[in-house]
C-alpha positions as a printed NumPy array, in Angstrom:
array([[  8.546,  25.415,  45.286],
       [ 10.399,  28.68 ,  45.756],
       [  8.702,  29.456,  49.229],
       [  6.588,  27.63 ,  51.781],
       [  3.   ,  27.696,  50.712],
       [  0.509,  28.694,  53.397],
       [ -2.193,  26.125,  54.256],
       [ -4.377,  25.04 ,  52.732],
       [ -2.249,  24.421,  49.926],
       [ -3.666,  23.457,  46.53 ],
       [ -3.012,  19.985,  44.377],
       [ -0.742,  22.199,  42.162],
       [  1.241,  23.224,  44.996],
       [  1.865,  19.631,  46.001],
       [  2.521,  18.449,  42.645],
       [  5.225,  21.159,  42.161],
       [  6.976,  20.277,  45.556],
       [  6.907,  16.391,  44.645],
       [  8.715,  17.225,  41.216],
       [ 11.2  ,  19.175,  43.458],
       [ 11.575,  16.616,  45.759],
       [ 11.69 ,  13.885,  43.029],
       [ 14.859,  15.569,  41.411],
       [ 16.605,  16.286,  44.576],
       [ 16.248,  12.562,  45.408],
       [ 17.436,  11.252,  42.037],
       [ 20.668,  13.453,  42.354],
       [ 21.213,  12.334,  45.882],
       [ 21.032,   8.416,  45.131],
       [ 23.1  ,   9.08 ,  42.097],
       [ 25.915,  10.789,  44.202],
       [ 25.714,   8.182,  47.028],
       [ 25.723,   5.306,  44.379],
       [ 24.898,   2.716,  47.241],
       [ 26.111,  -0.648,  45.945],
       [ 26.826,   0.753,  42.452],
       [ 23.091,   1.189,  41.895],
       [ 22.882,   4.851,  41.721],
       [ 21.511,   4.904,  38.374],
       [ 18.966,   2.132,  38.988],
       [ 17.815,   3.773,  42.105],
       [ 17.358,   7.109,  40.379],
       [ 15.001,   5.039,  37.844],
       [ 13.098,   3.984,  40.858],
       [ 12.78 ,   7.224,  42.451],
       [ 11.659,   8.73 ,  38.903],
       [  8.992,   5.708,  38.572],
       [  7.44 ,   5.777,  42.028],
       [  7.383,   9.687,  42.284],
       [  6.092,   9.837,  38.698],
       [  3.09 ,   7.581,  39.674],
       [  2.309,   9.899,  42.655],
       [  2.588,  12.869,  40.332],
       [  0.422,  11.396,  37.699],
       [ -2.308,  10.172,  40.119],
       [ -2.45 ,  13.822,  41.591],
       [ -2.377,  15.564,  38.169],
       [ -5.472,  13.099,  37.12 ],
       [ -7.281,  13.878,  40.347],
       [ -6.954,  17.68 ,  39.819],
       [ -7.895,  17.383,  36.09 ],
       [-11.293,  15.95 ,  37.095],
       [-12.126,  18.185,  40.056],
       [-15.121,  20.527,  39.988],
       [-14.476,  23.935,  38.646],
       [-16.593,  26.279,  40.884],
       [-17.482,  29.493,  38.382],
       [-19.079,  31.239,  41.448],
       [-15.372,  31.632,  42.622],
       [-13.792,  32.233,  39.463],
       [-15.966,  33.028,  36.413],
       [-13.319,  32.663,  33.843],
       [-12.451,  29.296,  34.98 ],
       [-14.018,  27.872,  31.812],
       [-13.047,  24.657,  29.654],
       [-10.085,  24.987,  27.638],
       [-10.751,  22.199,  25.075],
       [-14.001,  22.92 ,  23.433],
       [-14.238,  19.606,  21.645],
       [-14.266,  17.58 ,  25.128],
       [-17.452,  16.541,  27.182],
       [-18.043,  17.866,  30.453],
       [-20.403,  17.525,  33.308],
       [-22.23 ,  21.02 ,  34.375],
       [-24.243,  21.813,  37.334],
       [-26.947,  24.329,  37.548],
       [-27.781,  26.558,  40.503],
       [-30.567,  24.001,  41.421],
       [-27.95 ,  21.141,  41.769],
       [-28.923,  19.465,  38.343],
       [-26.001,  18.016,  36.633],
       [-25.837,  17.907,  32.73 ],
       [-23.461,  16.217,  30.228],
       [-22.602,  18.648,  27.499],
       [-19.978,  20.702,  25.637],
       [-19.033,  24.519,  25.823],
       [-18.305,  26.656,  22.949],
       [-17.659,  30.487,  22.449],
       [-19.175,  32.274,  19.754],
       [-17.91 ,  35.815,  19.728],
       [-18.017,  37.328,  23.112],
       [-20.828,  34.702,  24.037],
       [-19.86 ,  31.501,  26.066],
       [-22.428,  28.811,  25.28 ],
       [-23.035,  25.74 ,  27.748],
       [-24.696,  23.101,  25.186],
       [-25.775,  20.482,  27.613],
       [-27.837,  17.433,  27.459],
       [-30.199,  15.995,  30.058],
       [-30.552,  12.141,  29.883],
       [-34.296,  10.889,  29.245],
       [-36.074,   7.588,  28.934],
       [-38.696,   8.224,  26.169],
       [-40.774,   5.203,  24.895],
       [-38.646,   2.61 ,  26.18 ],
       [-35.417,   4.152,  24.766],
       [-32.745,   6.02 ,  26.173],
       [-31.832,   9.334,  24.706],
       [-30.095,  12.418,  25.514],
       [-32.077,  15.642,  24.949],
       [-30.527,  18.804,  24.105],
       [-31.038,  21.304,  26.886],
       [-29.516,  24.745,  26.985],
       [-29.284,  26.04 ,  30.628],
       [-27.774,  29.117,  31.883],
       [-26.626,  29.605,  35.516],
       [-23.891,  26.931,  35.208],
       [-22.173,  27.269,  38.603],
       [-19.425,  24.438,  38.346],
       [-18.344,  22.015,  35.82 ],
       [-15.766,  19.291,  35.29 ],
       [-14.152,  17.432,  32.415],
       [-15.274,  13.622,  31.87 ],
       [-13.533,  11.184,  29.629],
       [-15.607,   9.602,  26.678],
       [-16.776,   6.123,  27.552],
       [-14.645,   3.281,  26.439],
       [-16.168,   0.964,  23.852]])
């Protein structure tokens, strides 16, 4: 980070800071080369900081995106599934796509019909927040 972030700082700021600290630590342990283990220590620093950074990036990926604060904070990958919440607090699974200048949230509401489980297509407006979800594993 080029300057100190003001509170509260974001997850992105923390990730950037951890990457900077990781690189500094790797350089330092290589220079110190305690017991002739400089390269090995640098690998361990890379591994430990890498795990922390990966965990934070994953956490950030699945956070809710609030469209009331930033209406342009829309999904980037149109082929993935997302969870959407409307202004009434109802959460739906669906996809997002752009047709010309029109932004469509194609969502599905879960329903039990005649003893079977189905997702009914349900187009809703007034989406207030969304987050990416991973496909269910087999």
